C-alpha positions as CSV (number, residue, x, y, z in Angstrom):
1,M,21.2,31.0,-21.3
2,A,21.2,27.8,-24.0
3,A,24.1,27.3,-26.0
4,K,24.6,28.8,-29.6
5,E,24.4,25.6,-32.1
6,V,26.8,25.3,-34.9
7,D,28.7,22.6,-37.4
8,L,32.1,23.4,-36.6
9,F,33.4,25.5,-33.4
10,V,37.1,26.2,-34.6
11,I,39.4,27.2,-31.6
12,G,42.4,30.0,-33.6
13,A,42.1,31.5,-36.7
14,G,45.6,30.8,-37.8
15,S,46.3,29.2,-41.5
16,G,44.6,25.6,-40.8
17,G,41.8,26.8,-38.4
18,V,40.7,30.1,-41.3
19,R,41.2,27.3,-44.4
20,A,39.0,25.0,-42.6
21,A,36.9,27.2,-41.6
22,R,36.2,28.8,-44.5
23,L,36.1,25.8,-47.0
24,A,33.3,24.3,-44.2
25,A,31.6,26.9,-44.4
26,Q,31.0,27.2,-48.4
27,R,29.8,23.5,-48.1
28,G,27.4,24.8,-46.0
29,A,28.1,24.3,-42.5
30,R,27.2,26.8,-39.5
31,V,30.3,27.5,-38.2
32,A,32.2,29.7,-35.6
33,V,35.9,30.6,-35.1
34,A,37.4,31.7,-31.2
35,E,40.7,34.3,-31.8
36,M,42.7,35.8,-28.9
37,A,45.3,37.5,-31.0
38,A,45.5,38.8,-34.7
39,L,44.2,36.7,-37.0
40,G,46.3,35.2,-39.3
41,G,48.8,32.9,-36.9
42,T,51.8,32.8,-36.4
43,C,52.1,32.6,-40.2
44,V,51.2,35.9,-40.9
45,N,52.1,37.6,-37.9
46,L,55.3,36.4,-36.2
47,G,56.7,33.9,-39.1
48,C,56.7,33.6,-42.6
49,I,55.6,36.4,-43.9
50,P,57.6,39.1,-41.5
51,K,60.3,36.7,-42.1
52,K,60.8,36.5,-45.6
53,L,60.1,40.8,-46.1
54,Y,62.5,41.4,-43.8
55,S,65.4,38.3,-45.7
56,Y,64.3,40.3,-48.4
57,A,64.8,43.6,-46.8
58,A,68.2,42.3,-45.9
59,Q,69.5,41.4,-49.8
60,Y,69.8,44.7,-50.4
61,A,73.0,45.6,-48.3
62,E,74.5,42.9,-50.2
63,A,73.1,44.1,-53.8
64,F,74.1,47.1,-53.7
65,E,77.7,45.9,-53.3
66,E,77.0,43.6,-55.7
67,A,76.0,46.5,-58.2
68,H,79.6,47.7,-58.3
69,G,80.8,44.4,-60.2
70,F,77.4,45.2,-62.9
71,G,79.2,48.8,-63.5
72,W,76.9,50.9,-60.9
73,T,78.1,53.4,-58.7
74,V,75.8,53.4,-56.1
75,P,75.9,55.9,-53.1
76,T,76.3,54.5,-49.5
77,P,73.3,53.3,-48.5
78,A,71.5,53.5,-45.2
79,F,69.2,51.7,-43.1
80,D,66.4,52.6,-41.5
81,W,65.3,49.6,-39.0
82,E,62.0,51.9,-38.1
83,R,60.7,52.4,-41.4
84,L,61.4,48.5,-42.3
85,K,59.3,48.1,-38.8
86,A,56.4,50.0,-40.1
87,N,56.3,49.1,-43.3
88,R,56.1,45.8,-42.3
89,A,53.2,46.2,-39.8
90,R,51.5,47.9,-42.2
91,E,51.6,45.1,-44.6
92,I,50.5,42.7,-41.9
93,E,47.4,44.7,-40.6
94,R,46.5,44.6,-43.9
95,L,46.5,40.7,-44.4
96,N,44.7,40.7,-41.0
97,G,42.4,42.3,-42.5
98,V,41.7,39.9,-46.0
99,Y,41.7,36.6,-42.9
100,E,39.0,38.8,-41.1
101,S,37.3,39.7,-44.5
102,T,38.0,35.9,-45.9
103,L,35.9,34.4,-43.0
104,L,33.1,37.4,-43.0
105,T,32.7,37.0,-46.0
106,N,31.8,33.2,-46.7
107,G,29.1,33.5,-43.2
108,V,31.7,32.1,-40.4
109,T,30.6,33.7,-37.5
110,L,34.2,35.3,-35.6
111,L,34.3,35.5,-32.1
112,H,37.6,37.6,-30.5
113,G,38.2,36.4,-27.2
114,R,39.9,32.9,-25.5
115,A,38.0,29.8,-25.9
116,Q,38.2,27.0,-23.2
117,L,36.3,23.4,-23.7
118,A,33.4,22.8,-21.6
119,S,32.4,19.3,-22.7
120,A,33.0,17.1,-26.4
121,H,30.9,19.6,-28.0
122,E,30.8,22.6,-25.7
123,V,33.1,25.9,-26.0
124,D,32.6,28.9,-23.6
125,V,34.0,32.3,-24.9
126,C,34.0,35.5,-22.7
127,G,31.4,33.7,-20.7
128,E,29.3,32.4,-23.9
129,R,28.5,28.8,-24.5
130,W,28.4,27.4,-28.2
131,R,27.8,23.4,-28.7
132,A,29.0,22.2,-32.0
133,R,28.8,18.8,-33.8
134,H,32.3,18.9,-34.3
135,I,35.7,21.3,-32.7
136,L,38.8,21.4,-34.4
137,V,41.7,23.0,-32.5
138,A,44.3,24.8,-34.5
139,T,46.2,27.0,-32.3
140,G,49.7,26.5,-33.3
141,G,52.4,26.6,-30.8
142,H,54.6,28.8,-29.2
143,P,58.8,29.9,-29.1
144,L,60.9,27.6,-26.5
145,M,62.8,29.5,-24.2
146,L,66.2,27.9,-21.9
147,E,65.8,27.9,-18.3
148,V,69.1,29.5,-17.7
149,P,70.4,32.4,-14.8
150,G,69.4,35.5,-16.3
151,G,67.4,33.6,-19.2
152,E,64.2,36.1,-18.9
153,L,66.8,38.8,-20.5
154,A,66.6,36.7,-23.9
155,V,63.8,36.9,-26.2
156,S,62.4,34.6,-28.6
157,S,61.2,34.9,-32.4
158,N,58.3,36.3,-31.4
159,A,60.4,40.0,-30.8
160,M,62.6,39.9,-33.4
161,F,60.5,41.6,-36.1
162,D,59.6,44.6,-33.7
163,L,62.7,45.8,-31.2
164,P,62.3,48.9,-30.1
165,R,66.0,49.4,-31.2
166,F,68.1,47.4,-33.8
167,P,70.6,45.2,-32.3
168,R,74.2,46.2,-33.1
169,R,75.9,43.1,-31.7
170,L,73.1,39.8,-31.9
171,V,73.7,37.0,-29.9
172,V,71.8,33.7,-31.3
173,V,71.0,30.9,-29.7
174,G,70.1,27.6,-31.8
175,A,70.9,25.5,-34.5
176,G,67.2,24.9,-36.7
177,Y,65.6,27.2,-39.2
178,I,64.4,29.8,-37.2
179,A,68.0,30.5,-35.5
180,C,69.6,30.3,-38.9
181,E,67.4,32.8,-40.8
182,M,67.5,35.4,-38.0
183,A,71.4,35.3,-38.0
184,S,71.5,35.5,-41.7
185,I,68.9,38.3,-41.8
186,F,69.8,40.5,-38.9
187,R,73.9,39.7,-40.3
188,G,72.6,41.2,-43.7
189,L,71.3,43.9,-41.8
190,G,74.3,45.3,-40.7
191,A,74.7,43.5,-37.0
192,Q,77.6,41.9,-36.0
193,V,75.6,38.5,-35.4
194,T,77.3,35.5,-33.5
195,Q,74.9,31.8,-33.5
196,V,75.7,29.8,-30.5
197,V,75.1,26.1,-31.6
198,R,75.1,23.1,-28.8
199,G,75.9,20.3,-31.6
200,T,78.4,20.0,-34.1
201,Q,76.7,21.3,-37.2
202,L,73.4,23.1,-38.5
203,L,70.3,21.9,-39.5
204,R,69.6,18.6,-37.5
205,G,67.3,16.5,-40.1
206,F,68.3,18.4,-43.4
207,D,71.4,16.6,-45.3
208,D,74.3,16.8,-44.1
209,D,76.1,18.1,-47.2
210,V,73.4,21.0,-47.1
211,A,74.3,21.5,-43.3
212,R,77.9,21.8,-43.9
213,F,77.9,23.5,-46.8
214,L,75.1,26.4,-45.4
215,A,77.7,26.6,-41.9
216,V,80.9,27.5,-44.4
217,E,78.6,30.2,-46.9
218,M,77.1,31.8,-43.6
219,G,80.5,32.3,-41.7
220,K,81.2,33.9,-45.2
221,K,78.6,36.3,-45.3
222,G,80.0,37.1,-41.6
223,V,78.1,35.1,-39.2
224,Q,80.4,33.8,-35.8
225,L,79.6,30.2,-35.7
226,R,80.2,28.4,-31.9
227,F,79.7,24.9,-32.3
228,A,79.9,23.0,-29.6
229,T,79.1,25.9,-27.5
230,R,76.3,26.2,-24.5
231,L,74.9,28.9,-23.0
232,Q,75.2,29.2,-19.2
233,R,74.3,32.8,-18.0
234,I,72.3,36.7,-19.2
235,A,73.9,39.1,-16.9
236,R,72.2,42.7,-17.7
237,D,75.3,44.9,-18.2
238,G,74.2,48.6,-18.7
239,D,72.2,49.4,-21.6
240,A,73.6,45.3,-23.2
241,L,74.0,42.4,-22.3
242,H,76.7,40.4,-21.0
243,V,76.5,36.2,-22.3
244,T,78.3,33.7,-20.5
245,L,79.3,30.5,-22.2
246,H,79.5,27.2,-21.0
247,D,83.6,27.3,-21.2
248,G,83.4,30.7,-19.5
249,Q,83.9,32.4,-22.5
250,S,82.2,35.5,-22.8
251,L,79.9,37.8,-25.5
252,G,78.8,41.1,-25.4
253,A,75.3,41.7,-26.8
254,D,72.5,43.9,-27.6
255,T,69.9,41.2,-28.0
256,V,69.7,37.4,-27.2
257,L,67.7,35.5,-29.3
258,V,66.9,32.1,-28.4
259,A,65.6,29.6,-31.3
260,T,66.0,26.5,-30.1
261,G,62.4,25.0,-30.8
262,R,58.5,25.4,-30.6
263,G,56.4,23.9,-28.3
264,P,52.1,23.1,-29.3
265,N,50.1,25.8,-28.1
266,T,47.9,23.2,-25.6
267,Q,48.0,24.6,-22.1
268,G,44.3,26.5,-20.4
269,L,42.6,25.0,-23.1
270,G,40.7,22.1,-21.2
271,L,41.4,19.8,-23.4
272,Q,42.5,17.2,-20.6
273,D,39.6,18.0,-18.7
274,V,37.1,16.6,-21.7
275,G,39.2,13.6,-22.5
276,V,41.9,14.9,-25.2
277,Q,44.8,12.4,-24.7
278,L,48.3,14.5,-25.2
279,G,51.5,13.9,-26.2
280,D,55.4,14.3,-24.3
281,A,55.5,17.4,-25.4
282,G,51.9,18.2,-24.8
283,E,50.6,17.8,-28.5
284,I,47.5,16.7,-29.5
285,R,47.2,13.3,-30.6
286,V,45.3,12.8,-33.6
287,D,44.6,9.7,-36.2
288,E,44.4,9.8,-39.7
289,H,42.0,11.7,-39.8
290,Y,42.9,14.5,-37.2
291,R,40.5,12.9,-34.7
292,S,41.9,13.0,-31.3
293,S,41.0,10.8,-28.8
294,V,37.7,12.4,-28.3
295,P,35.9,11.7,-31.6
296,S,34.0,15.2,-31.9
297,I,37.5,16.7,-31.1
298,H,40.4,17.2,-34.0
299,A,43.0,19.2,-34.4
300,V,45.7,20.5,-37.2
301,G,48.7,21.8,-38.0
302,D,51.6,22.5,-35.3
303,V,49.4,22.1,-32.7
304,T,49.5,18.5,-33.5
305,H,53.9,18.8,-33.1
306,R,54.1,16.7,-36.8
307,V,55.2,18.2,-39.7
308,Q,55.4,22.2,-38.6
309,L,54.8,23.8,-41.8
310,T,51.7,26.3,-42.8
311,P,51.5,24.3,-46.2
312,V,51.1,20.9,-44.6
313,A,48.4,22.6,-41.9
314,L,46.5,24.0,-44.9
315,A,46.3,20.6,-46.5
316,E,45.3,19.0,-43.4
317,A,42.8,21.6,-43.1
318,I,41.4,20.8,-46.5
319,A,41.8,16.8,-45.6
320,L,39.5,17.0,-42.3
321,V,37.2,19.3,-44.0
322,D,36.5,16.9,-46.8
323,H,36.1,13.8,-43.9
324,L,33.9,15.7,-42.2
325,F,31.6,17.6,-44.5
326,G,32.0,15.9,-48.0
327,A,33.1,12.7,-49.7
328,A,35.8,11.8,-47.5
329,T,38.5,11.0,-50.5
330,R,41.0,13.6,-49.7
331,R,44.1,12.8,-48.1
332,M,47.3,14.4,-46.8
333,D,50.3,12.7,-48.1
334,Y,53.6,13.4,-46.3
335,E,55.9,11.9,-48.3
336,F,58.4,14.1,-50.5
337,I,57.1,18.0,-48.7
338,P,59.6,20.3,-50.1
339,T,60.4,23.1,-47.2
340,A,62.8,26.0,-47.2
341,V,65.2,27.5,-44.9
342,F,65.3,31.5,-45.7
343,T,69.1,31.5,-45.0
344,H,71.4,33.5,-47.0
345,P,72.2,31.5,-49.0
346,G,69.0,29.5,-49.1
347,V,68.4,26.1,-48.5
348,A,65.4,24.3,-50.0
349,T,64.6,20.4,-50.1
350,V,62.3,18.0,-50.8
351,G,62.5,14.3,-50.1
352,W,65.0,12.0,-48.1
353,T,68.4,12.8,-46.9
354,E,71.5,10.8,-47.9
355,A,71.2,8.9,-44.0
356,Q,67.8,8.3,-44.3
357,A,67.9,7.1,-47.5
358,R,70.7,4.7,-47.4
359,Q,68.8,3.6,-44.3
360,R,65.3,3.1,-45.8
361,L,66.9,1.4,-49.6
362,G,70.5,0.2,-48.6
363,A,71.8,0.8,-52.3
364,V,71.9,4.5,-53.3
365,R,73.5,6.9,-56.1
366,I,74.1,10.1,-54.5
367,Y,75.1,13.0,-57.4
368,R,76.2,16.3,-56.3
369,G,77.2,19.6,-57.5
370,D,79.2,22.8,-55.9
371,F,79.8,26.0,-58.5
372,K,79.7,29.5,-58.4
373,P,76.7,30.9,-60.2
374,L,77.0,33.0,-63.1
375,K,76.2,36.2,-61.4
376,H,78.9,35.9,-59.0
377,T,81.7,36.3,-61.6
378,L,81.0,39.6,-61.8
379,S,79.9,40.5,-58.9
380,G,82.8,40.1,-56.4
381,V,80.9,38.2,-53.9
382,D,82.3,35.1,-52.4
383,E,79.3,32.6,-52.9
384,R,79.2,29.1,-54.4
385,T,76.0,27.2,-54.5
386,L,75.4,23.2,-53.9
387,V,73.0,20.6,-55.7
388,K,72.5,17.3,-54.8
389,L,70.3,14.4,-56.3
390,V,69.6,11.4,-53.9
391,V,68.5,8.2,-56.0
392,D,67.3,5.0,-55.8
393,A,69.6,2.4,-57.4
394,A,67.4,-0.2,-57.5
395,S,64.3,1.9,-59.4
396,D,66.3,5.0,-60.3
397,R,63.7,7.2,-59.0
398,V,64.6,10.8,-56.8
399,V,63.7,10.4,-53.2
400,G,65.9,13.2,-52.2
401,L,66.5,17.0,-53.5
402,H,68.6,19.4,-52.0
403,M,70.1,23.1,-52.8
404,V,71.9,25.6,-51.5
405,G,71.9,28.9,-52.9
406,A,70.0,31.9,-54.0
407,D,66.5,31.1,-55.2
408,A,66.6,27.3,-53.7
409,A,63.3,28.0,-52.5
410,E,61.8,29.1,-56.2
411,I,63.5,26.2,-58.0
412,V,63.2,23.0,-56.0
413,Q,59.2,23.9,-55.4
414,G,58.7,22.9,-59.4
415,F,61.3,19.9,-59.4
416,S,58.7,18.9,-55.9
417,V,56.2,18.0,-58.6
418,A,58.5,15.9,-60.5
419,M,59.2,13.8,-57.5
420,K,55.6,13.7,-56.3
421,A,55.0,11.8,-59.8
422,G,57.8,9.6,-59.5
423,A,60.4,11.5,-61.7
424,T,63.1,8.9,-62.2
425,K,67.1,10.1,-62.3
426,A,66.8,9.2,-66.7
427,M,63.8,11.8,-66.9
428,F,66.2,14.0,-65.3
429,D,68.5,13.6,-67.5
430,A,66.2,13.5,-70.7
431,T,65.1,16.8,-69.6
432,I,66.9,20.1,-71.2
433,G,68.2,22.4,-69.2
434,I,67.5,26.5,-69.3
435,H,70.8,27.9,-69.2
436,P,72.1,29.8,-68.0
437,T,70.8,29.1,-64.5
438,S,71.6,27.4,-61.2
439,A,68.2,25.1,-61.9
440,E,70.0,23.2,-65.2
441,E,72.0,22.5,-62.8
442,F,70.1,19.0,-61.4
443,V,69.5,17.9,-64.9
444,T,73.0,17.9,-66.2
445,L,74.5,16.6,-63.2
446,R,76.0,13.4,-64.8
447,E,78.6,10.8,-62.3
448,A,77.6,9.6,-59.3
449,V,80.0,10.8,-56.9
450,V,78.9,8.0,-54.0
451,A,78.0,4.7,-55.2
C-alpha cells in the first residue's frame, strides 16, 4: 500500500506538538499528528493543570483557618478526595476535547496510536505508512524512578492525582520543583508529609536565598524536611509501606512518591535506526532551528531535555513552524525565561541567580526584602515573603528577580516583561508601587544588602 503524503508529521500531541500542527495547518501545510495517549501531553493530563487545580484545593484548608482572624466563623471543613479527583478528571476530559477540536477544525489528521520512524521521511502508525517532508518529534518526557530494593512500591508524580486512597502519610523523595509542589499540596490537603532530600537544600539551580527561605516556610506549614538523607529501601508492611533511610532510620507511609527527575521519551521511536543522534540522557540533539542530525527530523519541548517548561515548548513550536513554512524570522530567546514553583507559599523567578550573576558579571548589587504580608497581620498565619533583585553594577540592569510568597507567579510574570525590555534598577525606583501589595516591594527596595 502506498504511503500517505503530508508536509508535516508530528509525533506527540502535547503542547508543543499541537501548537506546531495547528500553526502549520493554518499556513496551508498538510499535517498529521500521532498520539498514543490522551491529548494535551503531560501538562494537561499529569502536570501543570491538575497540579495547579490541586494546589488551589490545598489552599482552602489554610483559608478556612485564616478566616477567623477576619471575623468569620467557619464550620469544621471536611475534605473529599474522591470528589476532587472526579472534578479534576472532568475538567481534564474537557481540555482533551478542546485539543482534539483544535486539531480537527484546522484540518489536521489525528491518528490514535504509536508512531515509529521508518526512514528520514516515513512514519509507521499501527501498520499504516505516512510519508512527510518534515517530521517533528514532540513526545515530551517521563518521571525517573529510583533503583532501590522495593522501588517498585513507590509511585511517580503521574500517579499522584488519582491515588485510590488519600495518603495520610506521604514520603516524598526529591528536592526539585515537582517534589516540593507535591509535598506542599498534600500537606495542605491534610497528609503528614516527610520530604527526603539527598542534598543540603531544595530547588537546585534556583537562587540560594530562595531555596533556604522556601525550606523554612514549608517547615512552618508542617512539611518535615530530611536533608542529606537517602532512601535505602521500601518494604510492604500490611496495607502500609516501611521506608528505610541510609542512616538506619525508618518511616511509615501510605504512599512513597519518587520525584528525582525526568527523562526524554525517545525509546521505541526508531530514532537511532534512521540516524538521529541522541545525547547522554537520551535526548534528541537539535540545532538552533530544532533540526536533528537528520535534516528532515526536528524536535521541540522536553524531548530535547533543555528548558522543560510548557511555554518554552510552545515558543519553540512557533519558531519551528515559522522556519519551515514561514518567513523564518522567529527565534526563541532563552534568556530571562520566567518560571514558578507552586509550593505553599509559591516561588517565582526570572533571570539569573545571585551566584550566576557573580560568575558572569563579577560586580553585582543585591537588594532583598523579607516581610510579613498585610494579610497575615490578622490571619494568625506565620508566613513571610521574600523579594530579591540582582543588579549588574556596571550597567544598572536588573538581571535577576526572585520571590517567595503568595501570588508570586502572578507578580513575577509582569516584571518579566520589564526585564526582557532591559529595565534598570533606576527604572524600578522611578516606578510607583500599587499600595498595599506585595508586588510594590520590588519598586521600593532602596538599599543594597550586599556590595
